[in-house]
C-alpha positions as CSV (number, residue, x, y, z in Angstrom):
1,X,0.0,0.0,0.0
2,X,2.9,2.3,0.8
3,X,4.4,1.9,-2.7
4,X,1.0,2.6,-4.3
5,X,0.7,5.8,-2.3
6,X,4.3,6.8,-3.3
7,X,3.6,6.5,-7.0
8,X,0.1,8.1,-6.8
9,X,1.6,11.6,-7.3
10,X,3.6,11.9,-10.6
11,X,3.7,15.7,-10.8
12,X,3.2,18.8,-8.7
13,X,1.5,22.1,-9.3
14,X,3.3,25.2,-8.3
15,X,1.1,28.1,-7.2
16,X,3.8,30.6,-8.0
17,X,3.9,34.1,-6.6
18,X,0.6,35.2,-4.9
19,X,-1.3,38.3,-5.8
20,X,0.3,38.9,-9.2
21,X,-2.8,39.2,-11.3
22,X,-2.2,41.8,-14.0
23,X,1.5,42.1,-13.2
24,X,2.7,38.9,-14.8
25,X,4.3,40.6,-17.8
26,X,6.1,43.3,-15.7
27,X,7.4,40.6,-13.3
28,X,8.4,38.4,-16.2
29,X,10.7,40.9,-17.8
30,X,12.0,42.1,-14.4
31,X,13.0,38.6,-13.3
32,X,14.3,37.8,-16.8
33,X,16.6,40.8,-16.6
34,X,17.8,39.7,-13.1
35,X,18.4,36.1,-14.4
36,X,20.3,37.2,-17.4
37,X,22.5,39.5,-15.3
38,X,23.1,36.5,-13.0
39,X,24.2,34.3,-15.9
40,X,26.4,36.9,-17.6
41,X,28.0,38.1,-14.4
42,X,28.9,34.6,-13.1
43,X,29.9,33.4,-16.6
44,X,32.2,36.4,-17.0
45,X,34.0,35.7,-13.7
46,X,34.3,32.0,-14.5
47,X,35.7,32.6,-18.0
48,X,37.9,35.4,-17.0
49,X,39.6,33.4,-14.3
50,X,40.1,30.4,-16.6
51,X,41.5,32.6,-19.4
52,X,43.9,34.7,-17.3
53,X,46.7,32.8,-15.6
54,X,47.3,35.9,-13.3
55,X,43.9,35.0,-11.6
56,X,44.8,31.4,-10.8
57,X,44.9,32.2,-7.1
58,X,43.0,30.8,-4.1
59,X,40.6,33.7,-3.8
60,X,39.6,33.6,-7.5
61,X,39.5,29.8,-7.4
62,X,36.9,29.8,-4.6
63,X,35.1,32.7,-6.4
64,X,34.8,30.5,-9.5
65,X,33.1,27.8,-7.3
66,X,30.6,30.4,-6.1
67,X,30.0,31.6,-9.6
68,X,29.2,28.0,-10.8
69,X,26.9,27.5,-7.8
70,X,25.2,30.8,-8.5
71,X,24.4,29.8,-12.1
72,X,23.1,26.4,-11.0
73,X,21.0,27.7,-8.1
74,X,19.3,30.3,-10.2
75,X,18.8,28.1,-13.2
76,X,17.0,25.3,-11.2
77,X,14.1,27.5,-10.2
78,X,14.0,30.8,-12.1
79,X,13.2,29.4,-15.6
80,X,10.2,27.6,-14.2
81,X,9.1,30.8,-12.5
82,X,9.4,32.7,-15.8
83,X,7.4,30.0,-17.6
84,X,4.7,30.3,-14.9
85,X,4.5,34.1,-15.3
86,X,4.6,34.1,-19.1
87,X,2.6,31.0,-20.1
88,X,0.9,30.0,-16.8
89,X,2.9,26.7,-16.9
90,X,2.6,25.6,-13.3
91,X,3.0,21.8,-13.6
92,X,6.4,20.3,-12.7
93,X,7.2,16.6,-12.9
94,X,8.2,14.5,-9.8
95,X,11.8,14.4,-11.1
96,X,11.9,18.1,-11.6
97,X,10.6,18.7,-8.1
98,X,13.2,16.3,-6.7
99,X,15.9,18.2,-8.6
100,X,14.8,21.5,-7.2
101,X,14.8,20.2,-3.6
102,X,18.2,18.6,-4.1
103,X,19.9,21.7,-5.6
104,X,18.4,24.0,-3.0
105,X,20.0,21.9,-0.3
106,X,23.2,22.0,-2.3
107,X,23.2,25.7,-1.6
108,X,24.9,24.8,1.7
109,X,28.0,24.5,-0.4
110,X,28.0,28.3,-0.6
111,X,28.0,28.6,3.1
112,X,31.0,26.3,3.4
113,X,32.8,28.2,0.6
114,X,32.1,31.5,2.4
115,X,33.7,30.0,5.5
116,X,36.8,28.9,3.6
117,X,37.1,32.3,1.9
118,X,37.0,33.9,5.4
119,X,39.8,31.7,6.5
120,X,41.7,32.6,3.3
121,X,41.4,36.3,4.1
122,X,42.5,35.6,7.7
123,X,45.7,33.9,6.5
124,X,46.3,36.5,3.8
125,X,46.1,39.4,6.3
126,X,47.2,37.9,9.6
127,X,49.8,35.4,8.4
128,X,51.1,37.0,5.3
129,X,54.4,35.3,5.0
130,X,52.9,31.9,5.3
131,X,50.0,32.5,2.9
132,X,51.3,30.7,-0.2
133,X,52.5,27.8,1.9
134,X,49.2,27.3,3.7
135,X,46.8,28.1,0.9
136,X,48.6,26.0,-1.8
137,X,46.8,24.4,-4.8
138,X,46.4,21.0,-3.1
139,X,44.8,22.5,0.0
140,X,42.5,24.7,-2.0
141,X,41.4,21.8,-4.1
142,X,40.7,19.6,-1.1
143,X,38.7,22.4,0.7
144,X,36.5,23.0,-2.4
145,X,36.0,19.3,-3.1
146,X,35.1,18.7,0.6
147,X,32.5,21.5,0.4
148,X,30.8,20.0,-2.7
149,X,30.9,16.4,-1.4
150,X,29.5,17.3,2.0
151,X,26.7,19.4,0.6
152,X,25.9,16.7,-2.0
153,X,25.7,14.1,0.7
154,X,23.4,16.3,2.8
155,X,21.2,17.1,-0.2
156,X,20.9,13.5,-1.1
157,X,19.7,12.5,2.4
158,X,17.1,15.2,2.6
159,X,15.8,14.7,-0.9
160,X,15.5,11.0,-0.2
161,X,13.7,11.6,3.1
162,X,11.3,14.0,1.5
163,X,10.3,11.9,-1.5
164,X,10.1,8.5,0.2
165,X,7.1,9.9,2.1
166,X,3.7,8.8,0.7
167,X,1.9,11.5,-1.4
168,X,-1.7,10.5,-1.9
169,X,-3.6,13.7,-1.6
170,X,-3.2,17.2,-3.0
171,X,-0.2,17.9,-5.2
172,X,-0.4,21.7,-5.1
173,X,2.8,23.3,-3.7
174,X,2.2,26.6,-2.1
175,X,5.4,28.2,-3.5
176,X,7.0,29.1,-6.8
177,X,9.5,26.3,-6.5
178,X,9.7,22.9,-4.7
179,X,11.2,23.5,-1.3
180,X,11.3,20.8,1.5
181,X,8.7,22.3,3.8
182,X,5.9,23.2,1.2
183,X,6.4,19.7,-0.3
184,X,6.4,17.9,3.0
185,X,3.1,19.5,3.9
186,X,1.5,17.4,1.1
187,X,2.5,14.0,2.6
188,X,-0.1,11.6,3.8
189,X,1.9,10.7,6.9
190,X,3.5,12.3,9.9
191,X,6.5,14.4,8.9
192,X,7.8,15.0,12.4
193,X,11.1,13.1,11.8
194,X,11.8,14.9,8.6
195,X,11.1,18.3,10.1
196,X,13.1,17.6,13.2
197,X,16.2,16.4,11.3
198,X,15.8,19.3,8.9
199,X,15.7,21.9,11.7
200,X,18.7,20.4,13.5
201,X,20.8,20.2,10.3
202,X,19.7,23.5,8.9
203,X,20.4,25.1,12.3
204,X,23.7,23.5,13.1
205,X,25.6,23.8,9.7
206,X,24.8,27.4,8.9
207,X,25.3,28.5,12.5
208,X,28.7,26.7,12.7
209,X,29.7,28.4,9.4
210,X,28.6,31.8,10.6
211,X,30.4,31.5,13.9
212,X,33.6,30.4,12.1
213,X,33.3,33.4,9.7
214,X,32.6,35.7,12.6
215,X,35.7,34.5,14.5
216,X,37.9,34.9,11.3
217,X,36.8,38.4,10.7
218,X,37.2,39.4,14.4
219,X,40.8,38.2,14.2
220,X,41.2,40.1,11.0
221,X,39.9,43.3,12.6
222,X,42.5,42.9,15.4
223,X,45.2,42.5,12.8
224,X,44.0,45.6,10.9
225,X,44.0,47.7,14.0
226,X,47.6,46.8,14.5
227,X,48.7,48.0,11.1
228,X,50.9,51.0,11.0
229,X,50.0,52.1,7.5
230,X,46.7,53.8,7.1
231,X,46.4,52.9,3.4
232,X,46.9,49.2,4.2
233,X,44.4,49.4,6.9
234,X,41.8,51.0,4.6
235,X,42.3,48.5,1.8
236,X,42.1,45.5,4.2
237,X,38.9,46.9,5.8
238,X,37.3,47.5,2.4
239,X,38.1,44.0,1.3
240,X,36.6,42.4,4.4
241,X,33.5,44.7,4.3
242,X,32.5,43.4,0.9
243,X,32.9,39.8,2.1
244,X,30.7,40.5,5.1
245,X,28.0,42.0,2.9
246,X,27.8,38.8,0.8
247,X,27.8,36.6,3.9
248,X,24.9,38.6,5.4
249,X,22.9,38.4,2.2
250,X,23.3,34.6,2.1
251,X,22.7,33.7,5.8
252,X,20.0,36.3,6.3
253,X,17.3,34.8,4.0
254,X,18.3,31.3,5.2
255,X,17.8,32.2,8.8
256,X,14.4,33.9,8.1
257,X,13.0,31.0,6.0
258,X,14.2,27.9,7.8
259,X,14.0,29.1,11.4
260,X,10.4,30.4,10.8
261,X,8.8,27.9,8.4
262,X,5.3,29.2,9.3
263,X,6.3,32.8,8.3
264,X,3.5,34.7,6.7
265,X,3.2,34.4,2.9
266,X,3.7,38.2,2.5
267,X,7.2,37.8,3.9
268,X,8.4,34.3,2.8
269,X,7.9,34.9,-0.9
270,X,10.0,38.1,-1.1
271,X,12.7,36.5,1.0
272,X,12.7,33.4,-1.3
273,X,13.0,35.6,-4.4
274,X,15.8,37.6,-2.9
275,X,17.7,34.5,-2.0
276,X,17.2,32.7,-5.3
277,X,17.4,35.6,-7.7
278,X,18.9,38.8,-6.3
279,X,21.8,37.3,-4.2
280,X,23.3,35.2,-7.1
281,X,23.2,38.3,-9.2
282,X,24.9,40.6,-6.6
283,X,27.6,38.2,-5.5
284,X,29.8,38.7,-8.6
285,X,29.4,42.5,-8.5
286,X,30.3,42.8,-4.8
287,X,33.2,40.3,-4.9
288,X,34.8,42.0,-7.9
289,X,34.1,45.6,-6.9
290,X,37.6,46.3,-5.6
291,X,39.3,44.3,-8.2
292,X,38.7,46.5,-11.2
293,X,42.3,45.9,-12.4
294,X,43.4,42.4,-11.1
295,X,47.1,43.0,-11.7
296,X,49.3,44.4,-14.4
297,X,51.0,42.2,-17.0
298,X,54.7,42.1,-16.4
299,X,57.0,42.1,-19.4
300,X,60.6,41.0,-19.8
301,X,62.0,44.3,-18.7
302,X,60.8,43.9,-15.1
303,X,63.3,42.5,-12.7
304,X,62.8,39.3,-10.8
305,X,61.9,41.0,-7.5
306,X,59.2,43.0,-9.1
307,X,57.8,39.9,-10.7
308,X,57.9,38.2,-7.3
309,X,56.0,41.2,-5.9
310,X,53.4,40.8,-8.6
311,X,52.9,37.1,-7.8
312,X,52.2,38.1,-4.2
313,X,49.8,40.8,-5.2
314,X,47.8,38.4,-7.4
315,X,47.9,35.6,-4.8
316,X,46.5,37.8,-2.1
317,X,43.8,39.2,-4.4
318,X,45.0,42.8,-4.1
319,X,44.8,45.4,-6.8
320,X,47.6,46.4,-9.0
321,X,48.2,49.5,-6.9
322,X,48.8,47.5,-3.8
323,X,52.5,46.8,-4.4
324,X,53.4,48.7,-1.3
325,X,51.8,45.9,0.8
326,X,53.9,43.0,-0.4
327,X,56.1,41.0,2.0
328,X,59.7,41.2,3.0
329,X,61.6,39.7,0.1
330,X,60.0,42.1,-2.4
331,X,62.0,45.3,-2.8
332,X,59.2,47.7,-2.1
333,X,58.3,46.7,1.5
334,X,59.8,44.8,4.3
335,X,58.9,43.1,7.6
336,X,60.8,44.7,10.5
337,X,61.5,43.4,14.0
338,X,60.9,46.5,16.1
339,X,60.3,47.3,19.9
340,X,56.7,47.1,21.1
341,X,55.4,50.5,21.7
342,X,54.0,49.6,25.2
343,X,57.2,47.9,26.3
344,X,60.5,48.9,24.5
345,X,62.3,45.9,26.0
346,X,60.1,43.6,23.9
347,X,60.2,43.3,20.1
348,X,57.7,42.0,17.6
349,X,57.5,41.6,13.8
350,X,55.5,44.4,12.1
351,X,54.8,45.1,8.5
352,X,54.7,46.5,5.9
353,X,57.2,49.3,5.9
354,X,58.2,51.1,2.8
355,X,61.8,50.6,1.5
356,X,63.4,54.0,0.9
357,X,66.6,52.7,-0.4
358,X,68.2,49.2,-1.0
359,X,71.7,49.3,0.4
360,X,72.7,45.8,-0.8
361,X,71.2,42.4,-1.2
362,X,70.2,42.1,2.5
363,X,70.2,45.6,3.9
364,X,67.5,48.3,3.3
365,X,66.8,51.8,4.5
366,X,63.2,51.7,5.8
367,X,60.7,54.5,6.4
368,X,59.0,53.7,9.8
369,X,55.8,55.6,9.0
370,X,53.4,55.8,11.9
371,X,55.9,54.3,14.4
372,X,57.4,56.2,17.3
């Protein structure tokens, strides 16, 4: 009897966005413009990073993963929403509904990637000299692969739990896409186990990621406050601020939707649209806002030290004008062991300090700006 109930529903009907009578055409072209911007923006980032060897760095590698995820996340639900608005096509197959649930749970990959990128910025700012050693190609590949595998495993479990429930009654989903809670409401059995496991998992994973991100940026803030150069402090703050905006846009809608599943329809629909349409479009713009010119192309006339400086600039995701912030073995800035201001008998490494003159291969005349 259970198998008969399971196969009784072969498709679902999506109600779409409520209260849109007479506005379907306007909404269609508005959402279409957002969707095209999402595709073009993320495809541009992905293709640019692949084409330019100067962008083969940890930051841009993880940004490529987020771009691919943004394309997939928006493409799994927005085309069906557009078809609903334009042609009133509300029917979705069982397989299509399962795919939407699976890929929306796969969005947890983005939260894991944001956590990794926060750690990447922490290492780049607080442990500058060890950055290329810690964030090497092997480590970056393992971190990205672990994020995708973990999220896929999670998405498979929840999709299986959702669609092994018997569906023998209504097949009308009160949403513009198949999400776990609207679909689970249609089951002909108790969904307590599914809802409990969902709340625990959805609460633990994002909260853990958010706490780790928060800790990383708190440590970064302390490192920024210790910087002697005002310009370096400003640029580091600007970089971190853009990351925090993206993280807030991702975790905000998730917290509202999944911590309050009984939220009023007037609020849940805009939040869903923002998370599925607006956020994937804004991510590329925010992440690339400071990187208008990734790094200049070096020709054969540049000396080896300058090329080494350029490698560090690219690896750290800085702009081409940030050469004054490169580490000690580049000729433009050095790390100096100087007395601590509160206790002159103690010394600590501080950086970066501008090189005024290179005396020989190992000695430099340094401008101790902002230090007394």
